[in-house]
C-alpha positions in Angstrom: 108.5 -6.2 -57.0 104.6 -6.8 -56.0 102.1 -4.9 -57.6 98.8 -3.7 -55.5 95.4 -5.0 -56.9 92.7 -2.8 -55.6 89.5 -4.7 -54.1 85.9 -5.1 -55.5 85.0 -1.9 -53.9 88.2 -0.2 -54.7 89.8 -0.1 -52.2 93.9 -0.8 -51.8 95.3 -1.9 -48.8 99.0 -1.2 -48.3 101.3 -3.4 -45.9 104.5 -2.3 -44.7 107.2 -1.4 -46.8 105.2 -1.0 -49.7 104.1 2.3 -51.3 101.4 3.3 -54.1 101.4 6.2 -56.4 98.5 8.1 -56.7 97.7 11.1 -59.6 95.7 13.5 -58.6 93.6 13.9 -62.7 92.3 17.4 -61.3 95.3 19.2 -60.2 97.7 16.6 -62.2 100.2 16.0 -59.2 101.4 13.1 -58.2 101.8 12.3 -54.4 103.4 8.9 -52.6 101.8 7.3 -50.4 103.6 4.6 -48.1 101.9 1.4 -46.2 100.9 0.2 -43.8 97.3 2.1 -44.9 94.5 2.1 -46.6 93.6 4.2 -49.6 89.9 4.0 -51.7 89.5 5.3 -54.4 86.9 8.2 -55.4 84.1 6.8 -57.7 81.5 9.3 -59.6 78.0 9.5 -57.6 74.9 8.4 -58.5 72.9 12.0 -57.5 69.9 11.9 -56.0 69.9 7.5 -56.6 68.5 4.9 -53.1 70.4 1.3 -53.2 68.7 -1.3 -51.0 72.5 -3.4 -49.2 71.1 -6.5 -47.9 73.8 -8.8 -46.1 77.6 -9.2 -47.3 80.8 -7.9 -46.4 81.3 -5.0 -44.8 81.3 -1.7 -46.5 82.3 1.8 -46.2 80.3 4.8 -47.6 82.4 6.5 -50.5 82.2 10.2 -50.2 78.7 12.0 -51.2 77.4 9.1 -50.1 74.8 8.6 -46.5 72.6 6.2 -45.3 68.9 7.2 -46.1 68.1 5.0 -43.0 69.7 3.3 -39.9 70.6 -0.4 -40.5 66.9 -1.9 -39.6 65.9 -6.0 -39.7 64.0 -7.0 -42.2 59.9 -6.9 -41.6 58.3 -10.3 -40.9 55.0 -9.9 -41.8 52.8 -12.7 -40.1 49.7 -14.7 -40.7 46.5 -12.6 -41.3 48.3 -9.1 -42.1 49.1 -7.6 -44.9 51.7 -4.4 -46.2 50.1 -2.1 -48.6 52.9 -1.3 -51.1 52.9 1.6 -53.6 54.9 2.5 -56.7 57.2 5.0 -56.8 58.3 4.5 -60.6 57.5 2.1 -63.3 59.7 -1.1 -62.5 59.0 -4.6 -63.5 58.3 -6.5 -60.6 59.1 -10.2 -61.9 55.9 -11.1 -64.5 54.5 -7.8 -63.4 54.7 -4.5 -64.9 54.3 -1.7 -61.9 53.6 1.5 -62.9 54.1 4.9 -60.6 51.3 5.0 -57.7 49.9 1.4 -58.0 49.0 -0.3 -55.0 48.9 -4.0 -54.2 49.9 -6.2 -51.3 52.5 -8.2 -49.5 50.3 -10.5 -47.6 51.9 -12.7 -44.8 53.0 -15.2 -43.8 56.7 -13.7 -45.2 59.3 -11.9 -44.9 59.6 -8.4 -47.0 62.5 -7.4 -48.5 62.4 -3.2 -49.5 63.1 -2.1 -53.0 63.4 1.6 -53.8 60.9 1.5 -56.3 58.6 0.5 -53.7 57.1 2.4 -50.3 55.2 0.6 -47.7 51.8 3.0 -47.7 50.5 0.9 -44.2 49.9 -2.3 -42.8 46.8 -3.8 -42.6 45.2 -6.6 -40.4 42.5 -8.6 -41.4 39.6 -8.3 -39.9 38.2 -12.1 -37.7 34.2 -12.2 -38.5 32.7 -14.2 -36.1 30.7 -17.2 -36.2 28.2 -16.3 -33.3 27.3 -13.8 -33.3 26.6 -13.6 -36.3 28.2 -10.8 -38.3 29.1 -8.7 -41.3 31.6 -6.1 -42.7 30.4 -4.0 -44.2 32.7 -2.9 -47.5 33.5 0.4 -49.7 35.4 0.2 -53.4 37.4 3.1 -53.2 38.6 2.5 -57.1 37.3 0.5 -59.6 39.3 -3.3 -58.8 38.4 -7.4 -58.2 37.2 -8.3 -54.5 38.0 -11.7 -53.1 36.3 -13.5 -54.7 37.1 -12.1 -58.3 33.9 -9.9 -58.9 34.6 -6.7 -60.5 33.5 -3.4 -58.3 33.4 -0.2 -59.6 34.2 2.9 -57.0 32.1 4.1 -54.3 30.2 0.1 -54.9 29.8 -1.2 -51.2 28.6 -4.5 -50.5 28.7 -7.3 -47.2 31.1 -9.7 -46.3 29.2 -12.2 -43.6 31.4 -14.9 -44.3 33.0 -16.4 -40.8 36.8 -16.8 -40.7 39.5 -13.7 -41.3 39.2 -11.1 -43.8 42.2 -9.2 -45.1 40.8 -6.4 -47.2 42.0 -5.6 -50.3 44.1 -2.6 -51.4 41.7 -0.6 -53.2 38.8 -1.9 -51.0 37.8 0.1 -47.0 35.9 -1.0 -44.3 33.2 0.9 -43.4 32.5 -1.2 -39.9 30.9 -4.0 -38.4 27.3 -5.3 -38.9 25.9 -7.5 -35.9 22.6 -9.5 -36.8 19.4 -9.1 -35.6 18.1 -12.6 -33.5 14.9 -13.1 -34.9 12.1 -15.1 -32.5 8.3 -15.5 -32.3 8.5 -12.5 -30.4 10.3 -10.1 -32.2 10.4 -8.9 -35.8 12.5 -6.3 -38.2 10.2 -3.1 -40.2 12.7 -2.8 -43.4 12.4 -0.2 -45.8 14.2 -0.5 -49.2 16.8 2.9 -49.9 16.9 2.1 -53.4 15.4 -0.3 -55.9 17.6 -3.6 -55.7 17.1 -8.0 -54.9 17.1 -8.8 -51.5 18.3 -12.0 -50.5 15.4 -14.1 -50.4 14.7 -13.3 -54.3 12.1 -10.4 -53.8 12.6 -7.4 -56.0 12.1 -4.4 -53.5 11.9 -1.0 -54.8 12.9 2.3 -53.1 11.3 3.7 -50.2 9.1 0.0 -50.0 8.9 -1.1 -46.3 7.9 -4.5 -44.9 8.7 -7.3 -42.3 11.3 -9.4 -41.7 10.4 -12.4 -39.4 11.8 -15.8 -37.7 9.6 -17.5 -41.1 12.0 -16.2 -43.4 15.7 -16.3 -40.8 16.8 -16.9 -37.8 19.5 -14.0 -38.1 19.0 -10.9 -40.5 21.9 -8.4 -41.6 20.4 -5.6 -43.7 22.2 -5.4 -46.2 23.8 -2.1 -47.8 20.6 -1.2 -49.5 18.5 -1.8 -47.1 17.7 -0.2 -43.5 15.6 -1.7 -40.4 13.5 1.4 -39.0 12.7 -0.7 -36.1 11.9 -3.9 -34.0 8.6 -5.3 -34.0 7.3 -6.6 -30.9 4.5 -9.5 -31.2 1.6 -8.9 -30.1 -0.1 -11.2 -28.0 -3.8 -12.0 -27.5 -5.6 -13.8 -24.8 -9.0 -15.6 -25.3 -9.9 -12.5 -23.2 -9.1 -9.4 -25.8 -8.9 -8.5 -29.2 -7.8 -5.4 -32.0 -9.0 -4.2 -35.1 -6.2 -3.0 -37.2 -6.2 -0.4 -39.1 -4.8 0.0 -42.7 -4.5 -3.8 -43.3 -2.1 -5.5 -45.4 -4.1 -7.4 -47.8 -3.3 -10.5 -50.1 -1.2 -8.0 -52.2 1.7 -7.3 -49.8 -0.1 -4.0 -50.0 -2.0 -1.7 -47.2 -5.8 -1.5 -47.9 -5.9 2.2 -46.7 -9.7 2.8 -44.1 -10.0 -0.4 -43.8 -10.4 -2.5 -40.5 -9.7 -6.2 -39.7 -11.2 -7.8 -36.2 -8.2 -9.8 -34.8 -10.1 -12.1 -31.9 -7.6 -13.6 -29.3 -6.2 -16.1 -28.9 -3.1 -15.0 -31.5 0.3 -14.1 -31.5 0.2 -11.8 -34.6 3.5 -8.8 -36.2 1.7 -5.8 -37.3 3.1 -4.8 -40.5 4.4 -0.9 -42.2 1.8 0.7 -42.4 -0.7 -1.1 -39.8 -1.9 0.5 -36.4 -4.4 -0.1 -33.4 -7.5 1.2 -33.2 -7.5 3.4 -30.1 -3.0 2.6 -29.7 -3.5 -1.0 -27.9 -4.9 -4.4 -27.5 -8.7 -4.1 -25.8 -9.8 -6.1 -23.4 -13.5 -8.1 -24.4 -16.7 -6.3 -22.3 -17.7 -8.7 -19.5 -21.0 -7.6 -19.3 -22.1 -8.4 -15.5 -26.0 -8.5 -15.2 -26.4 -5.5 -13.9 -24.3 -3.7 -17.3 -25.0 -2.9 -20.6 -22.8 -1.3 -23.9 -24.7 1.0 -25.7 -23.8 0.9 -29.9 -24.2 2.6 -32.7 -23.4 1.4 -36.5 -20.4 3.0 -38.3 -21.2 0.9 -42.0 -24.6 -1.6 -42.5 -24.5 -4.7 -41.8 -27.1 -7.3 -40.4 -27.2 -8.1 -37.3 -29.1 -11.5 -36.2 -31.7 -10.8 -39.0 -31.7 -7.4 -37.8 -30.7 -4.7 -40.6 -27.9 -2.1 -39.2 -27.6 1.3 -40.9 -24.7 3.9 -40.0 -25.8 6.0 -37.0 -28.3 3.2 -35.9 -28.0 3.0 -31.7 -28.8 0.1 -30.2 -27.9 -1.8 -26.4 -26.9 -5.3 -25.3 -27.4 -5.6 -21.7 -25.6 -8.5 -19.9 -24.8 -11.3 -18.5 -22.4 -11.4 -21.7 -19.2 -11.8 -23.0 -19.7 -8.9 -25.8 -17.2 -7.9 -28.7 -18.0 -5.6 -30.8 -17.0 -6.0 -34.9 -15.6 -2.9 -37.5 -18.8 -2.2 -38.2 -19.4 -1.3 -35.0 -18.1 1.2 -32.2 -19.3 1.1 -28.2 -20.7 4.8 -27.5 -20.7 4.3 -23.9 -20.1 1.7 -21.4 -23.8 1.8 -18.4 -24.2 -0.3 -15.3 -27.4 -0.1 -13.7 -28.0 2.7 -10.8 -29.2 1.3 -8.0 -31.9 3.4 -6.3 -33.4 3.2 -2.3 -36.9 4.0 -2.1 -35.4 7.4 -0.9 -32.9 7.9 -3.8 -33.7 8.6 -7.4 -32.6 9.8 -10.9 -33.5 12.7 -13.7 -33.7 10.8 -17.2 -34.2 12.7 -20.4 -35.2 10.9 -23.4 -32.8 12.4 -26.3 -35.7 11.9 -29.1 -38.8 13.4 -27.4 -36.7 15.6 -24.6 -39.1 14.4 -22.1 -37.7 14.3 -18.4 -38.9 12.2 -15.7 -37.6 11.3 -12.6 -36.9 7.2 -11.4 -37.1 6.4 -8.1 -36.6 3.6 -5.3 -36.0 1.3 -8.3 -32.4 -0.6 -10.2 -32.5 1.1 -13.3 -29.9 1.2 -16.5 -31.3 3.8 -18.9 -31.3 2.7 -22.9 -29.6 4.1 -25.6 -32.2 7.1 -26.0 -31.8 8.4 -22.8 -29.7 10.1 -21.4 -28.9 11.3 -17.5 -30.4 14.5 -17.1 -28.9 17.8 -14.6 -31.5 19.3 -13.1 -30.5 22.7 -12.7 -31.2 24.8 -10.0 -31.3 28.4 -8.7 -27.7 29.6 -7.0 -29.4 30.6 -4.0 -31.2 27.4 -3.5 -28.4 25.5 -4.7 -26.5 27.3 -1.4 -29.2 26.2 1.0 -29.0 22.6 -0.7 -25.6 22.1 -0.5 -25.6 24.1 3.4 -25.9 21.4 5.9 -27.5 23.0 8.8 -27.5 22.4 12.2 -31.0 22.3 13.9 -29.5 24.8 16.4 -27.6 27.1 14.2 -31.0 27.3 12.3 -32.8 28.6 15.4 -30.1 30.8 15.5 -30.6 32.1 12.3 -34.4 32.4 12.4 -33.8 34.2 14.9 -31.0 36.9 13.0 -28.1 36.0 15.0 -25.5 37.2 12.7 -22.4 35.1 14.8 -24.4 31.7 14.0 -21.9 29.3 12.0 -23.2 27.5 9.2 -21.8 23.7 7.9 -21.2 22.6 4.4 -21.0 19.5 2.5 -19.9 18.6 -0.5 -22.0 19.8 -3.7 -24.9 18.4 -5.1 -24.9 15.5 -7.9 -27.1 17.3 -10.6 -27.6 14.5 -12.0 -29.4 12.7 -8.9 -33.0 13.6 -7.7 -32.9 16.3 -4.9 -33.8 16.2 -2.0 -34.6 17.8 1.0 -35.3 16.6 5.0 -37.7 18.7 6.4 -37.1 18.8 9.8 -39.8 18.2 12.7 -42.0 20.4 12.9 -41.6 22.4 10.0 -43.1 22.3 6.4 -41.8 22.7 3.1 -43.4 24.5 -0.2 -42.3 23.1 -3.2 -44.5 24.6 -7.1 -44.9 22.7 -10.1 -44.1 25.0 -13.0 -45.6 22.1 -15.5 -48.6 21.7 -14.2 -48.8 24.9 -12.1 -50.0 23.5 -8.8 -48.1 23.3 -4.9 -48.1 20.9 -1.9 -46.9 21.5 1.1 -45.1 18.7 3.0 -44.8 18.9 6.8 -41.9 17.2 8.4 -40.4 15.2 9.9 -40.6 14.4 6.2 -38.0 13.9 2.7 -38.8 16.1 0.0 -38.4 14.8 -3.9 -38.1 16.8 -6.4 -39.4 16.2 -9.8 -38.6 17.5 -13.2 -40.5 20.6 -13.0 -40.9 21.6 -9.3 -39.3 23.9 -7.6 -38.8 24.8 -3.8 -40.5 27.6 -2.7 -37.6 30.4 -0.9 -38.5 32.0 2.2 -37.1 35.6 2.7 -37.8 36.7 6.2 -36.7 39.2 8.4 -33.9 39.1 11.2 -32.0 41.0 13.6 -32.7 43.7 16.4 -34.9 45.3 14.9 -36.6 43.7 12.3 -34.4 44.1 8.7 -36.1 43.0 5.4 -34.5 39.7 3.2 -31.5 38.8 6.5 -32.8 35.4 6.6 -33.6 33.1 4.1 -34.4 29.3 4.4 -36.7 26.6 2.5 -38.7 25.4 4.9 -40.9 27.5 7.8 -40.7 26.4 11.6 -44.2 26.1 12.8 -43.0 26.9 16.1 -43.8 27.8 19.4 -41.6 29.6 19.2 -39.9 33.5 19.9 -38.7 36.5 18.5 -36.9 39.4 19.4 -38.0 43.1 18.1 -36.7 46.8 18.8 -39.1 49.5 18.4 -39.4 52.9 19.6 -42.6 54.7 21.3 -44.0 57.9 21.6 -46.5 58.5 25.1 -49.3 61.4 24.7 -46.6 63.9 27.0 -43.9 63.3 23.9 -41.5 61.1 26.1 -39.8 58.4 23.3 -39.2 55.0 24.0 -37.2 52.1 23.0 -38.8 49.1 23.1 -37.6 45.1 23.6 -40.0 42.6 23.2 -39.9 39.3 23.3 -43.3 37.4 21.1 -43.8 33.8 22.0 -45.4 32.8 18.6 -46.8 29.2 16.7 -48.9 28.0 13.3 -51.9 27.1 13.7 -51.8 23.5 11.7 -55.0 22.2 9.8 -55.8 18.9 10.4 -55.3 16.2 7.6 -59.4 15.3 7.5 -60.1 18.8 7.2 -62.1 19.1 3.8 -59.9 22.3 3.8 -56.7 20.9 4.7 -54.9 21.5 1.4 -56.1 25.0 1.2 -55.4 26.2 5.4 -51.7 24.4 4.3 -50.3 26.2 1.3 -52.2 29.9 3.3 -49.0 28.7 5.7 -46.8 30.2 2.9 -49.3 33.3 1.7 -47.0 35.6 3.7 -43.4 35.1 2.4 -42.3 37.7 5.1 -44.2 36.4 8.7 -41.8 37.9 10.6 -41.5 41.6 9.8 -45.6 41.3 8.5 -46.0 39.7 12.8 -43.2 42.0 14.4 -44.8 45.3 12.0 -48.6 44.7 13.3 -47.4 44.6 16.7 -45.2 47.4 16.4 -48.3 49.7 15.2 -50.9 48.1 17.9 -48.4 49.3 21.0 -47.7 52.8 19.5 -51.9 53.3 19.4 -52.1 52.2 23.2 -48.3 53.9 24.0 -50.0 57.2 22.3 -53.0 57.2 24.9 -51.6 57.7 28.1 -48.7 59.6 29.6 -45.2 58.4 30.6 -45.9 58.0 34.0 -48.8 55.5 33.6 -46.7 54.1 31.3 -43.8 53.3 33.0 -45.9 52.3 36.1 -48.1 49.5 34.0 -46.1 48.9 31.0 -47.0 45.4 31.1 -50.3 45.4 31.6 -50.6 48.5 28.2 -48.8 46.1 25.9 -50.5 43.0 26.7 -54.5 44.7 26.3 -52.9 46.1 23.3 -51.6 43.1 21.6 -53.1 40.1 23.6 -56.4 41.9 24.2 -59.6 39.6 26.5 -58.2 36.2 24.7 -54.7 36.7 25.7 -53.4 35.9 22.4 -52.9 37.3 18.8 -53.8 35.3 15.8 -53.3 36.5 12.1 -55.5 34.5 10.1 -53.8 35.5 6.8 -51.3 32.6 7.6 -52.4 31.7 9.9 -49.9 32.9 13.2 -50.6 33.3 16.3 -48.8 35.3 19.3 -49.2 33.3 22.9 -47.3 35.7 24.9 -45.0 38.9 25.7 -42.0 39.6 27.1 -41.1 42.9 27.5 -37.8 42.7 28.1 -36.3 46.2 28.4 -38.6 50.1 28.5 -35.5 52.9 27.7 -35.8 56.4 26.3 -35.0 57.8 23.6 -34.1 61.6 24.8 -31.8 61.9 26.9 -32.7 64.4 29.3 -36.0 61.8 29.6 -33.2 59.4 30.2 -31.7 61.2 32.9 -34.2 61.8 34.8 -35.4 59.3 35.1 -32.2 57.8 36.2 -32.2 60.2 39.0 -35.6 59.3 39.9 -34.3 55.8 40.1 -30.9 56.1 42.1 -33.0 58.5 44.6 -35.3 55.7 45.2 -32.8 53.3 45.3 -31.0 55.2 47.6 -34.0 55.7 50.1 -34.5 52.3 50.1 -31.1 51.7 50.9 -31.4 54.1 54.1 -34.3 52.2 55.1 -32.9 49.4 54.9 -29.7 50.6 57.2 -31.7 51.5 59.7 -33.6 48.5 60.2 -30.8 47.2 60.4 -28.4 49.3 63.0 -32.5 48.8 65.0 -31.9 44.8 65.2 -28.2 45.1 65.5 -28.5 46.8 68.5 -31.6 44.9 70.1 -29.6 42.0 69.2 -26.4 43.7 71.7 -28.4 43.7 74.6 -29.9 40.2 74.4 -26.4 38.8 74.2 -25.1 41.2 77.3 -28.2 39.8 79.9 -27.8 36.7 78.1 -23.7 36.6 79.5 -24.6 38.2 82.9 -26.9 34.9 83.9 -23.7 32.8 83.1 -21.7 34.9 85.1 -23.8 34.0 88.2 -24.5 30.5 87.2 -21.1 29.6 87.1 -20.4 31.2 90.1 -22.8 29.5 91.9 -21.8 25.8 90.4 -17.8 26.7 91.4 -19.3 27.3 95.1 -20.8 23.9 95.3 -17.6 22.3 93.5 -15.6 23.8 97.0 -17.6 22.4 99.5 -17.7 19.0 97.6 -13.7 19.0 97.7 -13.0 20.1 101.3 -15.3 17.1 102.6 -13.4 14.5 100.3 -9.9 15.8 102.3 -11.9 15.3 105.4 -12.6 12.1 104.4 -9.2 11.2 102.9 -7.7 12.5 106.2 -9.0 10.3 109.0 -8.9 7.0 106.4 -4.8 8.0 106.2 -4.6 8.0 109.5 -6.2 4.7 111.0 -5.0 2.1 107.5 -1.5 2.3 107.9 -1.0 -0.9 110.5 -3.8 -2.3 109.1 -1.5 -2.5 105.7 1.6 -3.1 107.8 -0.1 -6.3 109.0 -1.9 -7.2 105.6 1.1 -6.5 103.7 3.5 -8.5 105.9 0.1 -11.6 106.2 0.3 -11.7 102.3 3.8 -12.0 102.0 4.3 -15.2 104.2 1.2 -16.2 102.3 2.7 -15.7 99.0 6.0 -17.6 100.3 4.1 -21.0 101.2 2.6 -20.8 97.9 6.1 -20.8 95.6 7.0 -23.2 98.0 4.1 -25.7 97.2 4.3 -24.3 93.5 8.3 -25.5 93.6 7.7 -28.8 95.3 4.9 -29.9 92.0 7.1 -28.6 90.0 10.1 -30.7 91.1 8.1 -33.7 90.5 6.7 -33.3 87.4 10.2 -32.9 86.4 10.9 -36.2 87.9 8.2 -37.6 86.3 8.8 -35.6 82.8 12.4 -37.4 83.3 11.1 -40.8 83.7 8.4 -40.9 81.0 11.3 -39.6 78.7 13.8 -42.9 79.6 11.2 -45.1 78.8 9.7 -44.0 75.9 13.5 -43.3 74.4 13.8 -47.6 75.8 10.4 -48.2 73.8 11.6 -46.8 71.0 15.5 -48.4 71.3 13.8 -51.6 71.5 11.4 -51.2 68.6 13.9 -50.0 66.4 15.4 -53.1 67.1 13.1 -55.0 67.0 11.6 -53.7 63.4 15.5 -53.8 62.1 15.2 -57.4 63.2 12.1 -57.8 61.2 13.5 -56.7 58.2 16.6 -58.6 57.5 14.8 -61.6 58.6 12.2 -60.5 55.5 15.2 -59.6 52.8 16.6 -63.3 53.7 13.3 -64.7 53.4 13.3 -63.0 49.8 15.9 -63.6 49.1 16.3 -67.5 49.7 12.5 -67.2 47.6 13.7 -65.8 44.9 17.0 -68.3 44.8 14.4 -70.7 45.0 12.0 -69.0 42.3 15.7 -68.9 39.9 16.5 -72.5 40.2 12.5 -73.7 39.3 12.5 -71.6 36.6 16.8 -73.0 35.9 14.7 -76.5 36.2 11.6 -76.3 34.3 13.8 -74.0 31.8 16.3 -77.5 31.6 13.8 -80.0 31.1 12.0 -77.7 28.6 14.8 -77.3 26.5 16.1 -81.4 26.9 12.2 -82.3 26.3 10.5 -85.2 27.5 11.6 -87.4 25.1 15.8 -86.6 25.6 14.0 -87.1 30.1 13.1 -90.4 29.1 16.1 -91.7 27.4 18.2 -90.1 29.6 16.5 -91.9 32.9 16.9 -95.3 30.4 20.2 -95.2 29.4 21.9 -97.9 31.5 19.6 -100.1 31.0 19.4 -99.6 27.4 23.3 -99.6 27.2 23.0 -103.1 29.3 20.3 -104.5 26.9 22.4 -103.3 23.7 25.0 -105.2 25.6 23.8 -108.7 25.9 22.5 -108.1 22.1 25.4 -108.0 21.2 26.8 -110.5 22.7 24.5 -113.0 21.7 22.1 -113.7 25.1 18.3 -113.6 24.9 18.2 -113.3 28.5 20.5 -113.0 31.7 19.8 -111.7 35.8 23.1 -110.1 37.5 22.2 -109.8 40.7 24.6 -108.8 43.6 24.6 -112.1 45.6 23.0 -110.5 48.9 19.5 -110.5 47.6 17.3 -113.1 47.7 15.4 -113.7 44.7 12.2 -115.8 43.6 12.8 -117.7 40.3 9.7 -120.0 40.9 8.2 -118.5 37.8 11.4 -117.1 36.6 11.0 -119.8 34.0 7.1 -119.7 32.9 7.7 -118.7 29.1 11.3 -118.9 28.7 10.9 -122.8 27.6 8.4 -123.5 24.6 5.2 -125.2 25.9 6.2 -128.6 25.4 4.0 -130.4 23.0 0.8 -132.4 25.0 1.1 -136.5 24.5 
């Protein structure tokens, strides 16, 4: 009998035909289990425990067991990655004792095998610190630990890691952020401030709140430390050779700001402003380039010596061009001045600030010095208005007449620093009074008035309107005339008839001669009467009232012009006012109207009656003249009718005579006309035959001449053709001959005279050479038919015999 044995997991596998007795110890009951089947023995559970099972045989879960997690692949930790692990209970990890809540890293590459005593807090990936741009990581310790370099760190401490490559923070480290380095060059620097006392990377001890500048000379790239803060980026200050600047509170040799001091820097130069330094006026300033007509006013703010001259604070002086000027720190520029060019008719007011004296500079180019200033001359408001209102001469005339509708054209406001000028119109005068010297002067136009510092215009307030009202017209110039003015006033006759008169006066001033010894007094007398218009009108109205009051209405109505002229002009035909040299030359009576309504109605009725009588008289005269003209026209018409009838009878008589002559001619001229017509017909036919024969002969002659011309043309054309053909042939042969000659000449030139001579003698030369080759000294060759003279042939062939 085979005994069943359980496997390592306590599992009984019962094959067929086997059985197993099972005792339940809790109930003490035995039961039989027959195969084939599998029986799992019950085990004791460890409640609350966990177990990690790795690769092995498949296994069942015991009753009470459950999977905490599904089957999971083991975690592969790649390179630059780590798992932050935390112990959930005390245990021994190899040679290291782990306490509960301890944390450590499992760094890759590797495969992490989980344990029940350890839990994974998080996965940490390394942070890459690039080579370019220069970057650093800001690290913070969450508890006391050691960093990657083995340095002890306390909880809350911060530091930088700037080594290029990958950085994996420790279990108690936290990456606060990444810092990129500031690139420094000759154009940019950094303003750095210390948050607490420390020693920087350059070995300098920095105190809390200390500020300094980091430039390219210190480092090309800068990453602020944890105790440093970059306040701002500082741009380079560039000065060219025409610029300068003043630095306030400059940094001294000890590296500290010298508060209250100034430093002058001239170009060409480049520099950075250190912390605490500022530029005066906030920017770089240009060197003052003074032209020939420019200058600057300077004021000393510190005592110093200027070219041997001692300058004390508050002193002012002027530097004139042309030159380049750069102020030092001991002085300041008060103002920059430019010469003011002045024409002969222009000027400015200058006041000395030390003495207060004001003077006028006219007609020259002037630049006022450090003790002078431009003076603004104030004028009364009414004078200012009269000066700034540019008046048209015609508008001004209407204004003098008191026309309220006169239009004024205004110009721009006056420059108070310029000399006050006024253009005196033609035939006008202006009075100017000097309140300092108490002297006045009168200027006659056309001229230009230029006021001195203490001079003012004399304003004229004249009466205007109709009737005249005072202070209507305000003006600076006095018109000298001749001109006219109109006034309306009321008079009363001796019979108490009140009349309204509208009179127009022609007036003019008598201008004194310049050579006169009393010229000045006479000229000033023109302005002695402030309102010459109102004064003259009142005086004239008074004279007229006195004259009209002595006559009744009827006499005045009939002789008003004579009465008024006598009352005003008198026997001299003029009225003269010696106080202001005004003279009235003529009076125009424009209207005379009664003031009382009843008088006006009576006068109107009498005028209407006179008009009606005059109208009736004119109508009767016109009617009588019309009747006379009608009778004359009728008589002329009858005479014309009789003459026309006589003329008609004479014409009838001439007509009858012409009719009788025409009948006689008609009876005798018919036969004559027929004969004449036949003769004319035969004559015409003969002349036509003769003309026809002439035309036929002429036609034959034309045909013969045409045929002759045709034959002549044909013969001429044939001759021309033959001639041109022969000429072409001759030209062709001539050209061929020229070509042959040119060919022969070219051949001769190519061969040369030596070659031609050699060719010509080549036969004989060959024979001579052949005979020489045969050893013959001489030979004679002939054809046998030509006789030869051999008498002298042997001469020379045989040597001369010696004489015996």
